[in-house]
C-alpha positions in Angstrom: -8.9 -1.3 -12.5 -11.9 0.6 -11.4 -14.8 0.1 -13.8 -17.9 2.1 -14.2 -20.8 -0.3 -14.6 -24.6 0.4 -14.9 -26.7 -0.5 -11.9 -30.2 -1.5 -13.0 -31.7 -1.0 -9.6 -30.6 0.4 -6.2 -28.6 -2.2 -4.2 -28.9 -2.6 -0.5 -25.9 -1.9 1.7 -23.4 -4.7 1.3 -20.7 -5.9 3.8 -17.1 -5.3 3.1 -15.8 -7.5 0.4 -12.6 -9.0 1.8 -11.8 -12.0 -0.4 -8.1 -12.8 -0.7 -6.2 -13.7 -3.8 -3.9 -16.7 -3.5 -0.4 -17.0 -5.1 0.4 -20.1 -6.9 2.5 -22.6 -4.8 4.4 -23.5 -8.0 5.6 -19.9 -8.6 9.3 -19.9 -9.3 11.8 -17.1 -8.5 12.9 -15.1 -11.5 16.4 -15.4 -12.8 19.1 -13.0 -11.6 18.1 -12.8 -7.9 20.9 -14.9 -6.4 22.1 -12.3 -4.0 18.6 -11.5 -2.9 18.0 -15.2 -2.2 21.2 -15.4 -0.2 20.1 -12.3 1.9 16.8 -14.0 2.7 18.7 -17.2 3.5 20.5 -15.1 6.2 17.4 -13.4 7.5 15.5 -16.7 7.7 17.9 -18.0 10.3 16.7 -15.6 13.0 14.0 -17.1 15.1 12.6 -17.1 18.6 14.7 -20.2 19.4 17.9 -18.7 17.9 17.7 -14.9 17.8 21.4 -14.1 17.7 24.2 -15.4 15.3 27.9 -14.8 14.7 29.2 -14.6 11.2 31.0 -18.0 11.5 27.8 -19.6 12.7 25.9 -18.1 9.7 28.6 -19.3 7.3 28.5 -22.9 8.7 24.7 -23.0 8.6 24.1 -21.5 5.2 27.3 -22.6 3.4 27.8 -19.1 2.0 31.3 -18.0 1.1 32.8 -15.8 3.8 33.4 -12.9 1.4 29.8 -13.0 0.1 28.4 -13.3 3.6 30.5 -10.4 4.9 29.2 -8.1 2.1 25.6 -9.1 2.7 25.8 -8.7 6.4 27.3 -5.2 6.0 24.5 -4.3 3.6 21.7 -5.7 5.9 23.2 -3.8 8.8 23.4 -0.6 6.8 19.6 -1.0 6.0 18.9 -1.7 9.7 17.7 -5.2 8.9 20.4 -6.6 11.1 22.0 -5.2 14.2 25.5 -6.1 15.6 26.7 -6.1 19.1 30.0 -7.7 20.3 30.2 -9.8 17.1 26.7 -11.2 17.4 23.9 -10.2 15.0 20.2 -9.9 15.7 17.3 -8.6 13.6 17.4 -4.9 13.4 14.7 -2.3 13.7 14.2 -2.3 9.9 13.2 -6.0 9.9 11.1 -5.6 13.0 9.3 -2.6 11.5 8.7 -4.4 8.2 7.2 -7.4 10.1 5.0 -5.1 12.1 3.8 -3.3 9.0 3.1 -6.6 7.3 1.1 -7.8 10.3 -0.9 -4.6 10.5 -1.6 -4.7 6.7 -3.1 -8.1 7.0 -5.3 -6.9 9.7 -6.3 -3.6 8.0 -9.7 -5.0 6.8 -10.7 -6.0 10.4 -9.2 -2.8 11.8 -11.2 -0.6 9.4 -14.3 -2.5 8.5 -16.8 -0.6 10.7 -15.3 2.7 9.6 -15.6 1.7 6.0 -19.3 0.8 6.5 -19.9 4.2 8.1 -18.2 6.0 5.2 -20.2 4.0 2.7 -23.4 4.9 4.4 -22.5 8.6 4.6 -21.4 8.9 0.9 -23.5 6.2 -0.8 -20.5 5.8 -3.1 -18.1 2.9 -3.6 -15.5 2.8 -0.8 -12.2 1.0 -1.4 -9.5 -0.1 1.0 -6.0 -0.8 -0.3 -2.7 -2.1 1.1 0.7 -0.9 0.1 2.8 -3.6 -1.6 6.4 -2.2 -1.6 7.8 -5.3 -3.4 5.6 -4.5 -6.4 5.6 -0.7 -6.0 1.8 -0.8 -6.0 -1.3 -0.7 -3.9 -3.6 -3.7 -3.8 -7.4 -3.6 -3.3 -8.1 -5.4 0.0 -11.8 -4.6 0.4 -14.6 -2.6 -1.1 -18.2 -1.7 -0.4 -20.1 -1.0 -3.7 -22.1 2.2 -4.2 -25.8 2.3 -3.2 -26.5 4.9 -5.9 -28.9 4.2 -8.7 -27.6 4.3 -12.3 -23.8 4.1 -12.7 -21.5 2.8 -10.0 -17.8 2.1 -9.7 -16.7 -1.5 -9.0 -13.3 -2.9 -8.0 -12.0 -6.5 -7.9 -10.3 -7.6 -4.7 -6.6 -8.2 -5.4 -6.3 -5.7 -8.2 -3.0 -3.8 -8.0 -2.4 -0.2 -9.1 1.1 1.3 -9.9 1.9 4.0 -7.4 1.8 6.8 -9.9 -1.7 6.3 -11.1 -5.0 7.0 -9.3 -6.1 8.4 -6.0 -5.6 5.2 -3.9 -2.0 4.9 -5.2 -1.0 8.6 -5.1 -2.2 8.9 -1.5 0.5 6.3 -0.6 3.2 7.5 -3.0 3.1 11.1 -1.6 4.1 9.8 1.9 6.8 7.3 0.9 10.4 7.9 2.0 12.4 10.0 -0.4 14.5 7.1 -1.8 11.4 5.0 -2.6 9.6 8.0 -4.0 12.5 8.8 -6.3 12.6 5.2 -7.6 9.0 5.5 -8.7 9.5 8.9 -10.3 12.5 7.5 -12.2 10.4 4.9 -13.9 7.4 4.8 -16.3 4.6 7.1 -15.0 2.2 6.5 -17.9 -1.4 6.6 -16.4 -3.4 3.4 -16.6 -6.0 5.2 -18.7 -4.1 6.0 -22.0 -6.3 9.0 -22.5 -5.0 10.7 -19.3 -1.8 12.6 -19.7 0.9 13.5 -17.2 4.5 14.5 -16.8 7.2 14.1 -14.1 6.8 17.8 -13.2 3.0 17.5 -13.0 3.3 14.4 -10.8 5.8 16.0 -8.5 3.6 19.0 -8.1 0.6 16.9 -7.4 2.4 14.9 -4.7 3.4 18.1 -3.0 -0.3 19.2 -3.0 -1.3 15.8 -1.5 1.2 16.0 1.3 0.0 19.5 2.0 -3.8 18.7 2.1 -3.5 15.1 3.3 -5.6 13.7 0.5 -5.4 12.8 -3.2 -8.0 13.7 -5.9 -7.7 12.2 -9.4 -10.0 12.1 -12.4 -9.9 9.4 -15.1 -6.3 8.3 -14.4 -7.3 4.6 -13.9 -10.5 4.4 -16.0 -12.5 6.7 -18.2 -15.4 8.4 -16.4 -14.1 7.6 -12.9 -12.9 10.0 -10.2 -11.4 9.2 -6.8 -10.6 10.8 -3.5 -8.3 9.0 -1.1 -6.3 9.4 2.1 -3.3 7.4 3.2 -3.3 5.1 6.2 -0.2 6.2 8.2 1.6 4.7 11.1 2.9 6.8 14.0 6.1 7.3 12.0 4.0 8.5 9.0 4.8 5.5 6.9 1.9 4.5 4.6 0.3 1.1 5.0 -2.3 1.7 2.4 -5.2 4.0 1.6 -9.0 4.5 1.8 -10.9 6.0 -1.1 -14.3 7.1 -2.3 -14.7 6.4 -6.0 -17.6 7.5 -8.2 -18.6 8.5 -11.8 -17.4 11.9 -12.8 -20.8 13.5 -12.8 -21.2 12.7 -9.1 -17.7 14.1 -8.3 -18.2 17.8 -8.6 -16.3 20.2 -6.4 -18.8 20.1 -3.6 -18.9 16.3 -3.4 -15.1 16.0 -3.6 -14.8 18.5 -0.6 -17.4 16.5 1.4 -15.7 13.2 0.7 -12.2 14.7 1.5 -13.5 16.0 4.9 -14.9 12.6 5.8 -11.8 10.7 4.7 -9.5 13.0 6.6 -11.5 12.4 9.8 -11.6 8.6 9.1 -7.8 8.7 8.5 -7.3 10.1 12.0 -9.5 7.4 13.5 -7.5 4.7 11.8 -4.2 6.2 12.9 -5.6 6.3 16.5 -6.4 2.6 16.3 -3.0 1.8 14.8 -1.4 3.6 17.7 -3.4 1.7 20.2 -2.5 -1.6 18.6 1.2 -1.1 18.3 
């Protein structure tokens, strides 16, 4: 989580920190995901060399029972992960879009690095880039530029994940999720990361409406005591969130005037990133 740490002397401008965390190669799948593994077994068949399959071909290759295979194929078609034409199945737009979003997210640091540097220079505060991890219903810190301010500063570890209901970087994404994904988050535990911060489902819903209206999220002490954040989502042309960009600082440097200035810069930056995404798609 964000931490407020003392800075003994003013630091020079630092490059974007874009270290990657690595998952363990020995990680095992949790119990109770048999159907999910079977669905991935089907999707993994589709490749450049063999882009189309019939159900009998899938059954022979995977060894899945016909009844199970039929149910999974219907489900995947219903979610647009598969598309059927004349009895042959190909990857659908849902799978294509998911792959494109994953590719873009991996490139977000490169795509945004110069803009993050400009924002850090303009604000002198910590700038954070996150990516949306839909599998874990969270945002993950992909990069940061620490504050150049003297005294206290906010610092974030690369790879730290935040639940979607807590903090500006997360709420900027949550507010723009499709309704079904949003409702799943709202149906779960929405306790803020900072136990001293209080919320309710009604308050969260109201805040998300405000974020969609203004285009940016402002939170105070939801992730860590003494920390405030302002964030905008990174949106595709279809207004699907890929992540967020935030300015984070100690509360005493996040008065109304500073928040308004940061929000203005972030909204402009968000438009620039959206333009780059459109050019790269």
